[in-house]
C-alpha positions as CSV (number, residue, x, y, z in Angstrom):
1,X,-107.1,-25.8,11.4
2,X,-105.4,-24.0,14.3
3,X,-103.9,-26.5,16.7
4,X,-102.2,-24.2,19.2
5,X,-103.7,-21.0,20.6
6,X,-101.3,-18.7,22.6
7,X,-102.8,-16.0,24.8
8,X,-101.1,-12.9,26.2
9,X,-102.1,-12.1,29.8
10,X,-102.3,-8.4,30.8
11,X,-104.8,-6.5,28.7
12,X,-105.9,-9.6,26.9
13,X,-107.1,-12.1,29.6
14,X,-107.2,-10.0,32.7
15,X,-107.2,-6.5,34.1
16,X,-105.4,-6.2,37.4
17,X,-105.8,-2.5,38.1
18,X,-102.1,-2.0,37.4
19,X,-100.9,-4.4,40.1
20,X,-97.8,-5.5,38.2
21,X,-96.8,-1.9,37.5
22,X,-97.3,-1.0,41.2
23,X,-95.3,-4.0,42.3
24,X,-92.5,-3.0,40.0
25,X,-92.5,0.5,41.5
26,X,-92.5,-0.8,45.0
27,X,-89.5,-3.1,44.5
28,X,-87.5,-0.4,42.7
29,X,-88.2,2.0,45.6
30,X,-87.7,-0.3,48.6
31,X,-84.9,-2.5,47.3
32,X,-82.9,-0.2,45.0
33,X,-83.8,3.3,46.3
34,X,-84.8,4.1,42.7
35,X,-87.9,6.3,42.3
36,X,-87.3,8.7,39.4
37,X,-88.2,8.0,35.8
38,X,-90.5,5.0,36.4
39,X,-93.3,6.8,34.6
40,X,-91.3,6.6,31.4
41,X,-91.4,2.8,31.2
42,X,-93.9,1.4,28.6
43,X,-95.2,-1.9,29.9
44,X,-97.6,-2.9,27.1
45,X,-96.2,-6.0,25.3
46,X,-92.8,-5.8,27.0
47,X,-91.0,-8.5,29.0
48,X,-90.4,-8.2,32.8
49,X,-86.6,-8.7,32.4
50,X,-86.4,-6.1,29.6
51,X,-88.2,-3.5,31.7
52,X,-86.0,-4.2,34.7
53,X,-82.8,-3.9,32.5
54,X,-84.1,-0.6,31.1
55,X,-84.7,0.8,34.6
56,X,-81.5,-0.5,35.9
57,X,-79.7,1.4,33.1
58,X,-81.5,4.6,33.9
59,X,-80.2,4.4,37.5
60,X,-76.8,3.0,36.9
61,X,-77.7,-0.2,38.8
62,X,-75.6,-3.2,37.6
63,X,-77.8,-5.6,35.7
64,X,-76.2,-8.6,37.4
65,X,-77.9,-12.0,37.9
66,X,-77.9,-11.3,41.6
67,X,-79.8,-8.0,41.1
68,X,-82.4,-9.6,38.8
69,X,-82.9,-12.4,41.4
70,X,-83.2,-9.8,44.2
71,X,-85.8,-7.9,42.2
72,X,-88.0,-10.9,41.3
73,X,-87.9,-12.4,44.8
74,X,-89.5,-9.2,46.1
75,X,-91.6,-8.6,43.1
76,X,-93.5,-11.9,43.6
77,X,-94.2,-10.9,47.2
78,X,-95.5,-7.4,46.4
79,X,-97.5,-8.6,43.4
80,X,-99.4,-11.1,45.5
81,X,-99.9,-8.5,48.2
82,X,-101.2,-5.8,45.9
83,X,-103.5,-8.2,44.0
84,X,-104.9,-9.2,47.4
85,X,-105.9,-5.6,48.1
86,X,-107.5,-5.0,44.7
87,X,-109.6,-6.7,42.2
88,X,-108.5,-8.8,39.2
89,X,-111.1,-9.0,36.5
90,X,-111.4,-11.3,33.4
91,X,-112.1,-9.3,30.3
92,X,-115.5,-9.7,28.6
93,X,-115.8,-12.7,26.4
94,X,-112.7,-14.5,27.6
95,X,-114.3,-17.4,29.4
96,X,-116.9,-17.9,26.7
97,X,-114.2,-17.9,24.0
98,X,-112.2,-20.4,26.0
99,X,-115.2,-22.7,26.5
100,X,-115.9,-22.5,22.7
101,X,-112.4,-23.5,22.0
102,X,-112.6,-26.4,24.4
103,X,-116.0,-27.5,22.9
104,X,-114.7,-27.8,19.3
105,X,-114.6,-31.2,17.7
106,X,-110.8,-31.0,17.5
107,X,-110.0,-28.5,20.3
108,X,-106.6,-26.8,20.0
109,X,-103.9,-26.8,22.7
110,X,-104.3,-23.7,24.9
111,X,-101.1,-21.9,26.0
112,X,-99.7,-18.6,27.3
113,X,-97.3,-16.2,25.5
114,X,-96.4,-13.5,27.9
115,X,-93.6,-11.2,29.1
116,X,-94.5,-11.9,32.7
117,X,-92.2,-14.2,34.5
118,X,-93.8,-17.6,35.1
119,X,-94.5,-17.0,38.8
120,X,-96.0,-13.6,38.1
121,X,-98.3,-15.1,35.5
122,X,-99.4,-17.8,37.9
123,X,-100.1,-15.4,40.7
124,X,-102.3,-13.2,38.4
125,X,-104.2,-16.0,36.7
126,X,-104.8,-18.1,39.9
127,X,-106.7,-15.2,41.2
128,X,-109.4,-15.7,38.6
129,X,-109.0,-19.5,38.2
130,X,-107.5,-19.3,34.7
131,X,-104.1,-20.7,35.4
132,X,-105.1,-24.4,35.1
133,X,-106.8,-23.8,31.7
134,X,-103.4,-23.6,30.0
135,X,-101.2,-26.7,29.3
136,X,-98.2,-24.9,27.9
137,X,-96.6,-21.5,27.9
138,X,-93.5,-19.4,27.6
139,X,-92.6,-16.5,29.9
140,X,-90.3,-13.6,30.6
141,X,-87.9,-15.8,32.4
142,X,-87.5,-18.0,29.3
143,X,-86.1,-15.1,27.3
144,X,-85.8,-11.3,27.4
145,X,-87.0,-10.8,23.9
146,X,-90.7,-11.3,23.1
147,X,-90.2,-12.7,19.6
148,X,-88.0,-15.4,21.2
149,X,-90.6,-16.2,23.8
150,X,-93.1,-16.8,21.0
151,X,-90.7,-19.2,19.3
152,X,-90.2,-21.1,22.6
153,X,-94.0,-21.3,23.2
154,X,-94.5,-22.7,19.7
155,X,-91.8,-25.3,20.2
156,X,-93.2,-26.4,23.5
157,X,-96.6,-26.7,21.9
158,X,-95.2,-28.6,19.0
159,X,-93.7,-31.2,21.4
160,X,-96.9,-31.7,23.2
161,X,-98.8,-32.1,19.9
162,X,-96.4,-34.9,18.8
163,X,-93.9,-32.9,16.8
164,X,-96.0,-31.8,13.9
165,X,-97.1,-28.2,13.9
166,X,-97.1,-25.7,11.0
167,X,-96.7,-22.0,11.7
168,X,-100.1,-21.3,10.3
169,X,-101.6,-23.7,12.8
170,X,-100.6,-21.4,15.6
171,X,-102.9,-18.5,16.7
172,X,-101.5,-15.6,18.9
173,X,-104.0,-13.5,20.8
174,X,-102.9,-10.2,22.2
175,X,-103.7,-6.5,22.8
176,X,-100.6,-4.6,21.6
177,X,-98.7,-4.1,18.4
178,X,-95.8,-6.0,20.0
179,X,-98.1,-9.0,20.4
180,X,-98.9,-8.8,16.7
181,X,-95.2,-8.5,15.9
182,X,-94.2,-11.5,17.9
183,X,-97.0,-13.6,16.3
184,X,-95.8,-12.6,12.9
185,X,-92.2,-13.4,13.9
186,X,-93.2,-17.1,14.2
187,X,-95.5,-17.1,11.2
188,X,-98.6,-17.4,13.3
189,X,-102.1,-16.1,12.7
190,X,-102.9,-13.1,15.0
191,X,-106.1,-12.0,16.7
192,X,-105.8,-8.5,18.2
193,X,-108.2,-7.4,21.0
194,X,-108.7,-3.7,21.9
195,X,-109.1,-4.5,25.6
196,X,-105.7,-3.1,26.7
197,X,-104.2,0.3,26.1
198,X,-104.6,0.4,22.3
199,X,-107.6,1.3,20.3
200,X,-109.1,-1.0,17.6
201,X,-107.9,1.5,14.9
202,X,-104.4,1.5,16.2
203,X,-104.2,-2.3,16.2
204,X,-105.7,-2.6,12.7
205,X,-102.8,-0.5,11.4
206,X,-100.5,-3.4,12.2
207,X,-102.6,-5.8,10.1
208,X,-103.5,-8.7,12.3
209,X,-105.6,-11.4,10.8
210,X,-108.5,-10.3,13.0
211,X,-109.0,-7.2,15.2
212,X,-112.0,-6.9,17.6
213,X,-113.1,-4.7,20.4
214,X,-113.1,-7.8,22.7
215,X,-113.6,-11.5,22.5
216,X,-117.4,-11.2,22.6
217,X,-117.1,-9.9,19.0
218,X,-115.7,-13.1,17.4
219,X,-116.4,-16.8,17.6
220,X,-113.7,-19.4,18.3
221,X,-114.7,-21.3,15.2
222,X,-114.1,-18.2,13.0
223,X,-110.4,-18.1,14.0
224,X,-109.6,-21.7,14.6
225,X,-111.3,-23.3,11.6
226,X,-110.4,-20.7,9.0
């Protein structure tokens, strides 16, 4: 039985119309006068600090703790502002899948596994009343590497569950090959959903345990009880 389910956010739970990407671009332009090369950044499955470090390197901006703090202070402001002007949507099947998990005889602990910083994740998910669904999580400000974030999320879940949690009792749900990889890095089961930027065929090549077009195509009992 799966006892801990860890969800990615962007492309898996919600679609923000690219609000995070737009907020990144706004901060780079207004705070660091850096405009060129932004289109080369690949956001899917990445961590916020890793993306910032890459862009800093392209523009010879020192990756100091002060510059990271400066970035994230303005990023949170712009993210909230841009989200307020657009529309954040929950992907098809997400709410039903969550309700199915919660209704199981032994419901698993629900958590987040994301490259977003914690405040960015909260800003996005509060827009659609999803934030309070999750009791545990690990974020981009916990570690710059996605595989390490996965390990942190698993450990936090293990503590809440009383210290006993096998790797195969963890399920990671995400929409990119990097989500599949980080799930495998902690020995977890993986459910890939083609709601982000990758097709079902692309995701299947990375051999997740399950791959579906969206969460309407699979029941919670199929992945938690198996």
